[in-house]
C-alpha positions as CSV (number, residue, x, y, z in Angstrom):
1,M,5.0,-19.5,-36.9
2,A,8.9,-18.9,-37.8
3,D,11.0,-18.5,-40.6
4,L,12.6,-22.4,-40.8
5,F,15.8,-21.3,-40.6
6,S,15.2,-19.3,-37.0
7,V,13.1,-22.5,-35.8
8,T,15.6,-24.0,-32.5
9,A,13.0,-26.7,-32.2
10,P,13.9,-30.4,-34.0
11,L,12.9,-30.7,-37.3
12,A,11.0,-33.7,-39.4
13,V,10.9,-34.0,-42.9
14,R,8.0,-36.2,-44.4
15,H,8.7,-36.9,-48.5
16,A,6.1,-37.7,-51.1
17,D,7.2,-41.1,-50.7
18,G,6.4,-41.8,-46.8
19,T,10.0,-41.6,-45.9
20,R,10.3,-39.5,-42.5
21,R,13.6,-38.3,-41.3
22,V,14.8,-35.8,-38.7
23,M,16.7,-32.8,-39.7
24,V,20.1,-31.9,-37.7
25,E,21.6,-29.6,-39.8
26,R,19.5,-27.4,-42.3
27,F,20.9,-25.3,-44.6
28,A,19.8,-23.0,-47.3
29,H,21.0,-23.9,-51.4
30,P,20.5,-22.1,-54.1
31,E,18.2,-24.9,-55.6
32,G,16.2,-25.5,-51.9
33,L,17.2,-26.7,-48.8
34,L,20.1,-29.0,-47.7
35,Y,19.2,-31.1,-44.5
36,F,21.4,-33.6,-42.8
37,E,19.9,-36.4,-40.9
38,P,20.9,-37.7,-37.7
39,F,24.9,-39.6,-37.7
40,W,25.4,-38.3,-41.3
41,H,28.8,-38.0,-40.6
42,L,29.6,-42.2,-40.3
43,Q,27.8,-42.8,-43.0
44,R,30.1,-43.5,-46.2
45,P,30.2,-41.7,-48.0
46,A,28.6,-39.1,-45.6
47,A,26.8,-37.6,-48.3
48,R,24.6,-40.7,-47.9
49,G,23.2,-38.9,-44.8
50,M,22.9,-35.4,-46.7
51,H,19.6,-34.7,-48.7
52,L,18.5,-31.7,-51.2
53,L,15.0,-30.9,-51.0
54,R,14.8,-28.9,-54.4
55,G,12.2,-26.1,-54.8
56,D,11.1,-23.0,-52.7
57,I,10.1,-23.3,-49.3
58,R,6.5,-22.4,-48.6
59,G,4.5,-21.4,-45.4
60,E,5.3,-20.6,-42.2
61,G,5.2,-23.8,-40.5
62,P,4.9,-26.2,-41.3
63,W,7.0,-25.6,-44.6
64,K,6.8,-27.0,-48.3
65,I,9.3,-27.7,-50.4
66,D,7.9,-29.5,-53.7
67,D,6.1,-32.4,-52.3
68,A,8.1,-32.6,-48.9
69,V,6.5,-31.2,-45.5
70,I,8.6,-30.4,-42.7
71,T,7.0,-29.9,-39.4
72,V,8.3,-29.4,-36.1
73,L,9.0,-32.9,-34.4
74,G,6.4,-34.2,-31.9
75,C,3.5,-31.6,-33.9
76,H,0.5,-32.9,-35.0
77,G,1.1,-36.9,-33.4
78,T,4.1,-38.4,-31.7
79,D,6.3,-40.3,-34.1
80,A,7.9,-42.8,-31.8
81,E,10.6,-43.6,-34.1
82,L,12.0,-40.4,-35.1
83,A,11.4,-38.8,-31.4
84,G,13.7,-41.9,-30.8
85,A,16.2,-40.9,-33.7
86,W,16.1,-37.4,-32.0
87,A,16.8,-38.7,-28.6
88,E,19.4,-40.8,-29.6
89,W,21.2,-38.1,-31.6
90,Q,20.8,-35.9,-28.7
91,A,22.6,-38.3,-26.2
92,F,25.3,-38.3,-28.8
93,L,25.8,-34.9,-28.6
94,E,25.6,-34.4,-25.0
95,S,28.4,-37.1,-24.8
96,G,30.4,-34.7,-26.5
97,A,30.2,-35.7,-30.0
98,P,33.0,-37.7,-31.2
99,G,34.6,-37.6,-34.5
100,Y,31.8,-34.6,-35.1
101,P,32.7,-32.2,-37.4
102,A,33.3,-28.5,-36.3
103,P,30.8,-26.2,-37.4
104,E,32.9,-24.4,-39.6
105,A,33.6,-27.6,-41.7
106,I,29.6,-28.8,-41.6
107,A,28.9,-25.4,-43.0
108,A,32.1,-25.8,-45.6
109,L,30.3,-29.2,-46.6
110,A,26.9,-27.7,-47.2
111,E,28.4,-24.6,-49.3
112,A,30.5,-27.1,-51.5
113,Y,27.3,-29.8,-51.7
114,S,26.1,-30.1,-55.4
């Protein structure tokens, strides 16, 4: 498979505690990988929807960072809840994504995240 940052398919992350989330934005971070979940920008504070996985990125798909595993959404068994979250996110984007920050603002937020 490809580099984690070049994959265009939707991605999901499973944390060691069993928590699963869809990744709608992802960025290399000095400590690992920063990702944003769907509708992160509506949470208060928005940082509640941003998550930092600390560690080295390993693998070529699935990828691993510490105890978290990142997979292409829908691979190795479909997760209806995550697929629904992804579909809702896609509908939001197709509606014009009212209130969603511009890519430059998102990148600046990711760069400032600590």
